[in-house]
C-alpha positions as CSV (number, residue, x, y, z in Angstrom):
1,M,-5.3,-7.5,-31.3
2,S,-6.8,-4.8,-29.2
3,L,-6.0,-3.8,-25.4
4,S,-9.9,-4.0,-24.8
5,N,-10.2,-7.8,-25.8
6,Q,-7.2,-8.7,-23.7
7,T,-8.2,-10.0,-19.9
8,P,-5.6,-8.0,-17.2
9,P,-2.7,-10.3,-16.6
10,K,-3.3,-12.7,-13.9
11,E,0.6,-11.7,-12.2
12,L,-0.7,-8.3,-12.1
13,I,-3.8,-9.0,-10.3
14,R,-2.0,-11.0,-7.5
15,L,0.6,-8.3,-7.4
16,G,-1.4,-5.9,-5.9
17,I,-3.2,-8.1,-3.5
18,L,0.2,-9.4,-2.5
19,V,1.5,-6.0,-1.9
20,H,-1.6,-4.9,0.3
21,T,-1.3,-8.5,2.3
22,A,2.3,-7.6,3.1
23,I,1.4,-4.3,4.4
24,A,-0.6,-5.5,6.8
25,G,2.1,-8.5,7.6
26,A,4.8,-6.0,7.8
27,S,2.8,-3.7,10.2
28,F,1.2,-6.4,12.1
29,A,4.8,-7.4,12.3
30,A,6.4,-4.3,13.8
31,V,3.2,-4.1,16.3
32,I,3.5,-7.0,18.0
33,Q,7.9,-5.8,18.2
34,L,6.9,-2.9,19.9
35,A,4.5,-4.4,21.7
36,S,7.3,-6.5,23.5
37,R,8.9,-3.8,24.1
38,E,8.9,-2.7,27.7
39,N,9.5,1.4,27.2
40,L,7.7,3.4,24.0
41,N,8.9,6.8,23.7
42,Q,6.1,8.7,21.7
43,V,8.0,8.7,18.4
44,L,7.4,4.2,18.6
45,I,4.2,5.6,20.0
46,L,3.4,7.5,16.5
47,S,4.5,4.7,14.7
48,I,2.0,1.7,16.9
49,F,-0.9,4.5,15.6
50,C,0.2,4.4,12.2
51,F,0.0,1.0,12.0
52,A,-3.1,0.4,13.9
53,V,-4.7,2.3,10.7
54,A,-2.0,0.6,8.1
55,I,-3.5,-2.9,9.5
56,P,-7.4,-3.0,8.9
57,A,-7.0,-0.5,5.6
58,S,-4.3,-2.9,3.9
59,V,-7.2,-5.6,4.4
60,A,-9.7,-3.8,3.1
61,M,-7.6,-3.0,-0.1
62,V,-7.0,-6.2,-0.7
63,F,-10.5,-7.3,-0.9
64,I,-11.1,-4.0,-3.0
65,S,-8.3,-5.5,-5.0
66,Q,-11.0,-8.0,-6.2
67,L,-13.5,-6.8,-6.3
68,V,-13.0,-3.9,-8.8
69,I,-10.9,-5.8,-10.9
70,P,-11.9,-9.6,-10.9
71,E,-9.4,-12.3,-12.5
72,G,-10.5,-12.9,-15.3
73,M,-12.2,-9.4,-16.0
74,T,-11.4,-7.9,-19.9
75,F,-9.9,-4.9,-20.4
76,R,-13.2,-3.4,-21.7
77,E,-15.4,-4.3,-18.9
78,A,-12.3,-2.8,-16.5
79,S,-12.7,0.7,-18.1
80,Q,-16.5,0.4,-17.9
81,M,-16.1,-0.2,-14.4
82,E,-13.2,2.6,-14.3
83,K,-16.1,5.0,-16.1
84,K,-18.4,4.2,-12.6
85,R,-18.0,6.3,-9.7
86,L,-16.4,4.5,-6.8
87,P,-17.1,5.0,-3.3
88,L,-15.3,8.3,-2.2
89,L,-14.2,5.2,0.8
90,S,-12.3,3.3,-2.0
91,Y,-10.5,6.2,-2.8
92,L,-9.6,7.2,0.9
93,I,-9.3,3.8,1.8
94,P,-5.8,3.0,-0.4
95,L,-4.2,6.7,0.5
96,A,-4.9,6.1,4.3
97,E,-3.4,2.9,3.5
98,Q,0.0,3.7,1.6
99,L,0.7,7.2,3.4
100,S,0.1,5.6,7.5
101,F,2.3,2.6,6.2
102,I,4.9,5.4,4.8
103,A,3.9,7.6,8.2
104,G,4.3,4.4,10.5
105,V,7.9,3.0,8.9
106,L,10.0,6.7,9.2
107,A,9.1,6.7,12.7
108,L,10.1,3.1,13.0
109,F,13.2,4.9,11.4
110,W,13.4,7.9,13.0
111,S,13.6,6.0,16.7
112,F,17.0,4.5,15.7
113,H,18.4,7.9,13.9
114,P,16.8,10.7,12.0
115,I,19.1,10.7,9.5
116,A,17.6,6.9,8.5
117,S,14.6,8.0,8.6
118,I,15.4,10.9,5.9
119,L,17.4,8.0,4.3
120,F,14.5,6.1,4.0
121,L,11.8,8.4,3.0
122,V,14.4,9.9,0.2
123,V,14.7,6.4,-1.3
124,S,11.3,5.4,-1.5
125,I,10.5,8.7,-3.2
126,L,13.9,8.0,-6.1
127,A,12.4,4.6,-6.1
128,L,8.5,5.5,-7.1
129,L,9.8,7.9,-9.3
130,A,11.8,5.1,-11.4
131,V,8.6,3.1,-11.3
132,K,6.6,6.1,-12.8
133,Q,8.9,6.1,-15.3
134,L,9.4,2.6,-16.5
135,E,5.4,2.6,-15.6
136,K,5.6,5.8,-18.8
137,M,8.0,3.5,-21.8
138,L,5.4,0.6,-20.8
């Protein structure tokens, strides 16, 4: 059986939507927690600005995820969609979402201690490399 006749796993589609929803929720929770503080240093204000980008971008990604590969679409149909030129914003939004969320979390950790921020960054890069290696194996 060829891959083009199989439908994308529903779990994979749901996982993508869950990740974007989690980014929005974590960003919103961080902003709520920071809003309750009386004094915010510049690093925490930077974190809030990063989350201000991450929240709407992640909500948009939930909708984009459902529009680009709707549940039940075959791989052949999905690959045909990939051949179509998607709007530039559909590439910029996920980039903005991920970079702003990571930057917001880095700034948040930096406000506690710079080493915590560096540790978060290093482990995040290692985790992404591990995922990429496993993805190549599958």
